[in-house]
C-alpha positions as CSV (number, residue, x, y, z in Angstrom):
1,M,24.1,-50.8,-35.6
2,Q,24.7,-47.6,-33.7
3,R,26.6,-48.2,-30.4
4,I,25.4,-46.3,-27.4
5,V,27.9,-46.5,-24.5
6,I,26.8,-45.4,-21.0
7,V,29.6,-44.9,-18.4
8,G,28.3,-45.2,-14.8
9,G,25.8,-47.6,-13.4
10,G,24.3,-45.4,-10.7
11,A,20.6,-44.6,-10.5
12,G,20.4,-42.6,-13.7
13,G,22.9,-44.6,-15.8
14,L,21.4,-48.0,-14.9
15,E,17.8,-46.8,-15.5
16,L,18.9,-45.4,-18.9
17,A,20.7,-48.6,-19.9
18,T,17.7,-50.7,-18.9
19,Q,15.2,-48.5,-20.8
20,L,17.3,-48.3,-23.9
21,G,18.1,-52.0,-23.8
22,R,14.3,-52.8,-23.8
23,K,13.5,-50.2,-26.5
24,L,16.5,-50.5,-28.8
25,G,18.8,-53.3,-27.7
26,R,16.3,-56.2,-27.7
27,K,15.0,-55.1,-31.1
28,R,18.6,-54.9,-32.5
29,K,18.0,-51.3,-33.4
30,A,21.2,-50.3,-31.4
31,E,23.9,-51.9,-29.3
32,V,23.6,-50.6,-25.7
33,V,26.7,-51.0,-23.5
34,L,26.9,-50.1,-19.8
35,I,30.3,-49.6,-18.2
36,D,30.9,-49.5,-14.4
37,A,34.0,-50.0,-12.2
38,T,32.1,-52.4,-9.9
39,P,30.1,-55.5,-10.8
40,T,27.0,-54.6,-8.8
41,H,24.6,-51.7,-8.3
42,L,23.2,-50.3,-5.0
43,W,21.0,-47.3,-4.8
44,K,23.3,-44.5,-3.4
45,P,20.7,-43.0,-1.0
46,L,20.8,-46.3,0.9
47,L,24.5,-46.2,1.7
48,H,24.0,-44.7,5.2
49,E,21.9,-47.8,6.0
50,V,24.6,-50.1,4.7
51,A,27.1,-48.2,6.9
52,T,25.1,-48.7,10.1
53,G,24.1,-52.3,9.3
54,A,20.4,-51.5,8.8
55,L,20.7,-52.8,5.2
56,D,22.6,-55.9,4.0
57,S,24.1,-54.9,0.7
58,G,24.6,-58.5,-0.3
59,I,20.8,-58.9,-0.4
60,D,19.8,-55.6,-2.1
61,E,22.6,-55.2,-4.6
62,L,21.9,-55.9,-8.3
63,N,24.3,-57.6,-10.7
64,Y,24.9,-55.6,-13.9
65,R,25.8,-58.5,-16.1
66,A,22.7,-60.6,-15.2
67,H,20.4,-57.5,-15.4
68,G,21.8,-56.6,-18.8
69,K,21.2,-60.1,-20.2
70,K,17.5,-59.8,-19.1
71,H,17.0,-56.3,-20.4
72,G,18.8,-56.1,-23.7
73,F,22.1,-54.4,-22.9
74,H,25.8,-55.5,-22.5
75,F,27.9,-54.9,-19.5
76,Q,31.7,-54.2,-19.3
77,I,33.5,-53.8,-16.0
78,G,36.1,-51.1,-15.9
79,R,37.0,-47.6,-14.7
80,M,37.1,-44.8,-17.3
81,S,40.4,-42.9,-17.4
82,G,40.5,-41.1,-20.7
83,L,38.6,-40.1,-23.9
84,N,39.6,-39.8,-27.5
85,R,36.9,-37.7,-29.2
86,Q,38.5,-37.8,-32.6
87,K,38.4,-41.6,-32.7
88,K,35.2,-41.8,-30.7
89,S,36.7,-44.1,-28.1
90,L,37.2,-44.1,-24.3
91,V,39.9,-45.7,-22.3
92,L,39.3,-48.1,-19.4
93,E,42.3,-48.4,-17.0
94,A,43.8,-51.8,-16.2
95,M,41.9,-53.8,-13.6
96,L,43.9,-55.3,-10.7
97,D,43.1,-57.8,-8.1
98,E,43.7,-57.4,-4.3
99,D,47.3,-58.6,-4.7
100,G,48.0,-56.1,-7.5
101,K,47.9,-58.7,-10.3
102,E,46.4,-57.7,-13.6
103,V,42.9,-59.1,-14.2
104,L,42.1,-57.1,-17.3
105,P,44.5,-54.9,-19.3
106,E,43.9,-51.3,-20.3
107,R,41.3,-51.3,-23.0
108,T,39.5,-48.9,-25.4
109,V,35.8,-49.0,-26.1
110,D,34.4,-47.4,-29.3
111,Y,31.1,-45.5,-29.3
112,D,28.8,-43.7,-31.7
113,T,26.9,-42.0,-28.8
114,L,28.4,-41.7,-25.3
115,V,26.5,-40.9,-22.1
116,I,28.6,-40.0,-19.1
117,A,26.7,-40.8,-15.8
118,L,29.6,-41.1,-13.3
119,G,27.8,-39.4,-10.4
120,S,29.6,-37.5,-7.8
121,V,32.1,-37.9,-5.0
122,T,32.3,-36.1,-1.6
123,N,34.1,-32.7,-1.8
124,D,36.4,-32.1,1.2
125,F,37.3,-28.6,-0.2
126,G,40.9,-29.4,0.3
127,T,40.5,-29.4,4.1
128,Q,43.8,-30.4,5.8
129,G,43.8,-34.0,6.9
130,A,40.2,-34.8,5.7
131,A,41.2,-37.3,3.0
132,Q,43.5,-39.2,5.4
133,N,41.4,-39.1,8.6
134,C,37.8,-39.3,7.5
135,I,35.5,-41.9,6.0
136,F,33.4,-40.9,3.0
137,L,30.2,-42.6,1.9
138,D,30.5,-42.5,-1.8
139,S,30.4,-46.3,-2.5
140,R,29.4,-49.6,-1.0
141,D,33.0,-50.4,-0.1
142,Q,33.3,-47.2,1.9
143,A,30.0,-47.8,3.7
144,E,31.0,-51.4,4.6
145,R,34.3,-50.0,5.9
146,F,32.4,-47.7,8.2
147,H,30.2,-50.6,9.3
148,K,33.2,-52.8,10.3
149,L,34.8,-49.8,12.1
150,L,31.6,-49.2,14.0
151,L,31.2,-52.9,15.0
152,N,34.8,-52.9,16.2
153,E,34.3,-49.8,18.3
154,F,31.2,-51.3,19.9
155,L,33.2,-54.5,20.7
156,R,35.9,-52.3,22.3
157,C,33.3,-50.6,24.5
158,S,31.8,-53.9,25.5
159,N,35.2,-55.1,26.9
160,L,35.7,-52.1,29.1
161,E,35.3,-52.3,32.9
162,E,33.5,-48.9,32.9
163,P,31.4,-47.6,30.1
164,R,32.7,-44.7,28.0
165,P,31.1,-42.6,25.3
166,L,31.6,-43.7,21.7
167,E,32.2,-40.4,20.0
168,V,31.2,-40.0,16.3
169,A,31.5,-36.7,14.4
170,I,29.9,-36.0,11.0
171,V,30.8,-33.0,9.0
172,G,27.9,-31.9,6.7
173,A,24.3,-31.7,7.7
174,G,22.7,-32.4,4.4
175,A,20.5,-35.5,3.9
176,T,23.4,-38.0,4.2
177,G,24.8,-36.5,7.5
178,V,21.3,-36.2,9.1
179,E,20.2,-39.6,8.1
180,L,23.4,-41.3,9.3
181,S,23.2,-39.5,12.6
182,A,19.7,-40.8,13.3
183,E,20.5,-44.3,12.0
184,L,23.4,-44.6,14.4
185,Y,21.1,-44.4,17.4
186,N,18.9,-47.1,16.0
187,T,22.0,-49.2,15.6
188,A,23.1,-48.7,19.2
189,E,19.6,-49.5,20.4
190,V,19.5,-52.8,18.4
191,M,23.0,-53.8,19.5
192,A,22.1,-53.2,23.1
193,S,19.0,-55.5,22.6
194,Y,21.3,-58.3,21.5
195,G,23.1,-58.1,24.8
196,L,26.3,-56.2,24.0
197,K,27.7,-54.8,27.2
198,N,28.3,-51.0,27.6
199,V,26.5,-50.3,24.3
200,S,23.4,-48.2,24.3
201,P,22.0,-45.0,22.8
202,E,23.1,-43.2,26.0
203,Q,26.7,-44.2,25.5
204,L,26.7,-43.0,21.9
205,K,27.8,-39.4,21.4
206,V,27.2,-38.1,17.9
207,R,28.1,-34.6,16.8
208,L,26.6,-33.3,13.6
209,I,28.8,-30.3,12.3
210,E,27.5,-27.8,9.8
211,A,29.1,-24.7,8.4
212,G,25.8,-23.1,7.6
213,D,23.3,-21.6,10.1
214,R,20.9,-24.6,10.0
215,I,20.8,-28.3,9.0
216,L,19.1,-29.5,5.8
217,P,19.3,-26.2,3.9
218,A,17.4,-27.8,0.9
219,L,14.3,-28.0,3.1
220,P,12.1,-25.2,4.4
221,P,13.2,-23.7,7.8
222,R,10.3,-25.2,9.7
223,L,11.2,-28.7,8.6
224,S,14.9,-28.0,9.3
225,A,13.9,-27.0,12.8
226,A,11.7,-30.1,13.2
227,A,14.6,-32.3,12.2
228,T,16.9,-30.5,14.6
229,R,14.6,-31.1,17.5
230,E,14.2,-34.8,16.6
231,L,18.0,-35.3,16.4
232,E,18.6,-33.5,19.7
233,S,15.9,-35.6,21.4
234,L,17.9,-38.7,20.3
235,G,21.1,-37.3,21.7
236,V,22.8,-35.8,18.7
237,E,24.7,-32.6,19.4
238,V,23.9,-30.3,16.4
239,M,26.7,-27.8,15.8
240,T,25.7,-25.2,13.2
241,S,27.8,-22.2,12.0
242,T,30.9,-24.4,12.7
243,M,33.6,-24.2,10.0
244,I,36.1,-27.1,10.1
245,T,39.7,-26.2,9.1
246,E,41.6,-29.4,9.9
247,V,41.0,-33.1,10.6
248,T,43.4,-35.1,12.8
249,D,43.4,-38.7,13.9
250,S,41.6,-37.8,17.1
251,G,38.9,-35.4,15.8
252,F,38.1,-32.1,14.0
253,V,39.5,-28.6,14.5
254,N,37.2,-25.7,13.9
255,K,38.0,-22.1,12.7
256,S,38.3,-20.9,16.3
257,G,40.9,-23.6,17.1
258,E,38.6,-25.7,19.2
259,H,39.2,-29.5,19.0
260,I,36.1,-31.7,18.6
261,P,37.0,-35.2,19.6
262,A,35.8,-38.2,17.6
263,V,36.9,-41.8,17.3
264,I,34.9,-42.2,14.1
265,R,35.1,-39.3,11.7
266,V,32.8,-38.9,8.6
267,W,32.9,-36.2,5.9
268,A,29.6,-35.7,4.2
269,A,29.8,-32.0,3.2
270,G,29.6,-31.1,-0.5
271,V,29.8,-33.0,-3.7
272,K,31.8,-32.7,-6.9
273,A,32.3,-34.8,-10.1
274,P,35.4,-37.0,-10.3
275,E,38.6,-35.0,-10.8
276,F,39.5,-36.6,-14.2
277,M,36.4,-35.0,-15.8
278,K,38.5,-31.8,-16.1
279,E,40.9,-33.6,-18.4
280,L,38.4,-34.9,-21.0
281,G,38.6,-31.8,-23.2
282,L,35.0,-30.8,-22.5
283,E,33.7,-27.7,-20.7
284,T,33.4,-28.2,-16.9
285,N,32.5,-26.0,-14.0
286,R,34.2,-25.5,-10.6
287,A,32.7,-28.7,-9.3
288,N,34.2,-30.7,-12.3
289,Q,30.7,-31.2,-13.7
290,L,30.3,-31.3,-17.5
291,V,28.3,-28.3,-18.8
292,V,25.4,-29.5,-20.9
293,N,22.6,-27.8,-22.9
294,N,18.9,-28.3,-22.4
295,S,19.1,-31.6,-24.3
296,L,21.8,-32.8,-21.8
297,Q,24.3,-32.6,-24.7
298,T,27.9,-31.4,-24.2
299,E,29.7,-29.2,-26.7
300,D,30.5,-32.5,-28.5
301,E,27.2,-33.5,-30.2
302,S,28.0,-37.2,-29.7
303,I,28.5,-36.9,-25.9
304,F,25.7,-36.5,-23.4
305,A,25.8,-36.4,-19.6
306,L,23.3,-37.0,-16.8
307,G,23.1,-37.0,-13.0
308,D,25.5,-35.5,-10.5
309,C,28.3,-35.3,-13.0
310,C,26.6,-32.8,-15.3
311,S,25.4,-29.1,-14.9
312,V,22.2,-28.1,-16.6
313,I,20.3,-24.9,-16.0
314,D,16.7,-25.1,-14.7
315,K,14.8,-22.6,-16.8
316,A,12.2,-22.1,-14.1
317,T,14.8,-20.9,-11.5
318,G,17.8,-19.9,-13.6
319,K,19.9,-22.1,-11.4
320,P,21.7,-25.4,-12.0
321,V,19.5,-28.5,-11.4
322,P,20.4,-29.8,-7.9
323,P,22.4,-33.1,-7.7
324,R,19.6,-35.4,-6.4
325,A,18.4,-38.9,-7.3
326,Q,15.2,-37.5,-8.6
327,A,17.1,-35.3,-11.1
328,A,19.1,-38.3,-12.3
329,H,15.8,-40.3,-12.7
330,Q,14.1,-37.5,-14.7
331,Q,17.2,-37.0,-16.9
332,S,17.5,-40.7,-17.7
333,S,13.8,-40.8,-18.7
334,H,14.4,-37.7,-20.9
335,L,17.5,-39.3,-22.6
336,V,15.5,-42.4,-23.5
337,K,13.2,-40.1,-25.6
338,A,16.0,-37.8,-26.8
339,L,18.3,-40.6,-28.0
340,S,15.5,-42.5,-29.6
341,A,14.5,-39.3,-31.5
342,R,18.2,-38.7,-32.5
343,H,18.5,-42.4,-33.6
344,K,15.5,-41.7,-36.0
345,G,17.0,-38.4,-37.2
346,K,14.4,-36.3,-35.4
347,A,14.8,-33.2,-33.2
348,M,15.6,-34.0,-29.6
349,P,13.2,-32.6,-26.9
350,E,14.5,-30.3,-24.2
351,F,14.9,-31.4,-20.6
352,V,12.5,-29.8,-18.1
353,Y,13.2,-30.4,-14.5
354,K,10.2,-30.9,-12.2
355,D,11.1,-30.4,-8.5
356,K,9.1,-33.0,-6.6
357,G,10.4,-31.9,-3.2
358,S,12.8,-33.5,-0.7
359,L,12.5,-36.1,2.0
360,V,14.9,-37.0,4.8
361,S,14.6,-40.2,6.9
362,L,15.5,-40.1,10.6
363,S,15.7,-43.9,10.7
364,R,12.6,-45.4,12.3
365,Y,12.1,-42.4,14.5
366,S,10.7,-39.9,12.0
367,T,10.8,-38.6,8.4
368,V,10.5,-35.0,7.3
369,G,10.2,-33.4,3.9
370,S,8.3,-31.3,1.4
371,L,6.4,-32.5,-1.5
372,M,5.5,-31.1,-4.9
373,G,8.1,-28.3,-5.0
374,N,7.5,-26.1,-8.1
375,L,4.6,-28.3,-9.3
376,T,2.3,-26.2,-7.2
377,K,2.4,-22.6,-6.0
378,G,4.1,-23.8,-2.8
379,S,5.3,-26.9,-1.1
380,M,3.3,-29.3,1.0
381,M,5.3,-30.1,4.1
382,I,4.9,-33.6,5.6
383,E,6.3,-35.4,8.6
384,G,5.9,-38.7,10.4
385,R,4.3,-41.9,9.0
386,L,3.1,-40.3,5.7
387,A,6.5,-38.9,5.0
388,R,8.1,-42.3,5.8
389,L,5.7,-44.0,3.4
390,V,6.6,-41.6,0.6
391,Y,10.3,-41.9,1.4
392,V,10.2,-45.7,1.0
393,S,8.1,-45.4,-2.2
394,L,11.0,-43.5,-3.8
395,Y,13.2,-46.6,-3.7
396,R,10.3,-48.7,-5.0
397,L,9.9,-46.4,-8.0
398,H,13.6,-46.9,-8.8
399,Q,13.0,-50.6,-8.6
400,V,10.0,-50.3,-10.9
401,A,12.1,-48.4,-13.5
402,L,14.6,-51.3,-13.4
403,H,12.4,-54.4,-13.0
404,G,8.8,-53.5,-13.7
405,Y,5.8,-53.6,-11.2
406,W,5.5,-57.4,-10.8
407,H,9.2,-58.0,-10.1
408,T,9.2,-55.0,-7.7
409,L,6.1,-56.4,-5.9
410,L,8.0,-59.7,-5.3
411,L,11.1,-57.8,-4.1
412,T,8.9,-55.9,-1.6
413,L,7.4,-59.2,-0.4
414,V,10.9,-60.7,0.1
415,G,12.0,-57.6,2.0
416,H,9.1,-58.0,4.5
417,I,9.9,-61.8,4.9
418,N,13.5,-61.0,5.6
419,K,12.5,-58.6,8.3
420,V,10.8,-61.6,10.1
421,I,13.5,-64.3,9.5
422,R,16.7,-62.3,9.6
423,P,18.3,-60.2,12.5
424,R,17.2,-56.6,12.7
425,L,20.8,-55.5,12.0
426,K,23.7,-56.9,10.0
427,L,26.0,-58.0,12.9
428,H,29.1,-59.0,10.9
C-alpha cells in the first residue's frame, strides 16, 4: 500500500488525516499516518480562551490516537527535525520526559507521499528581549502558562491592603490580540463574582499595542473602528502606530524610548513557519513557508504542504492566501480530492481559495466581522448576536469535519450542560 504521512495535527492536518483515513485507510487502499509533537489536538483559535480560563482544554481537547483508531489512520507522536528526500524518509527527534530521560529515541518514518501541515509560530521579528520576556500563544502549554500566571497575579492583588492595577500589555492587534484583550475583562468580572478581593474589571489595565494605524487590519475600517470603540468601552487602552523596539522584564519600550509598564507581557504580532523549514532543501519564502503550486505541491512531487506553513498564490488577488483557519480547512478538503486522484493516476485539481470573510469575538460583549468576502461583489458586515452565532458555528464546522453531524450535536449538548454544572471559569 501507498503510505501517506501527514506531519502536523492542527486544523488542516487533522481534518486531512481524518478524511483520508475514512476514504482510503479504512478500505486499505493506502496507509495514512499522522505525526504530531503532542498527544492531543485543540483548535488553535480557541487558545485565547484557554489562556483566560474561559475554556477548559482538558474537556475540549481530542486524543489523536483514539481518533485515528476510529477514523482509519495511525498516529505517531514525535517532532519532525529533518528530511531525506532521496530515501523518502523524515526524522523525528528523540522524545524526553520532564526529567530529561529518553522516552523514545530518534526515529525515521518512511513515506510515499508527505504532507507538511506544521502550522505557524509567532514572529517576534527579532525584537530585543521579546523571546525572554513575553508569553506567546502558539500552543496549549503556552496558553495554560498564561492562565497560571494570570491566576497568580489575581491572587497577589487580592492579598494587598490597597487595590492596585493589574497591568497587561499585548503587542499585536490582530484577531488573537483583540480577542484576548476582551476576554481578560470577562475573566476579571467572573473572578470578582467569585469573591476575590481587589479584583475587578476596573482594576485591570490592558494595553493593546499595534504598529499599524488601526487594529484588525484584515477587517474593513468600519468594523475595525467598531471593535476599537467596544474595547475602549471595556477599559482597553488601544495604542496604534506604536512600534516596539525592546521588551524588558517590566514592560515594553517603543521607538520613541517611552516605557510601557506591564506585569504580564504577550506578543501576538506576526506569524512565520517553524525555523527548521528553511533546512529541508525545499523552496521557502521570508516567513519560512514552503512555496507550493496551485495543487499545493512543492518542487518535490512527493511532498505537499497546507495551512500556515505553506505559501500559495490566490489567482483572484495575485497575493498569497492569508494564514487563517478557513484556508487550512479549504486546503485539507482540496488535498483529499487531489491525493485521491493522484492515487488513481489521474490529474490533480487546482486549489481555488474562497474568502468567506473574517470574524473576531470580543468575548461575551460583542462579535464583529465580514461575511462572504470575494464570493460576492462586496462584503456583508455583521456585528452583535448574528456575528457571534456565525463565529461559534466555525468551530462546530471544524468538529463536523472531524466527527460528523451526530457526534458534533452530542458535543454541543455536552457543552451546554457543562455551562450549567461547571464554574463559568477554570479557577485552577
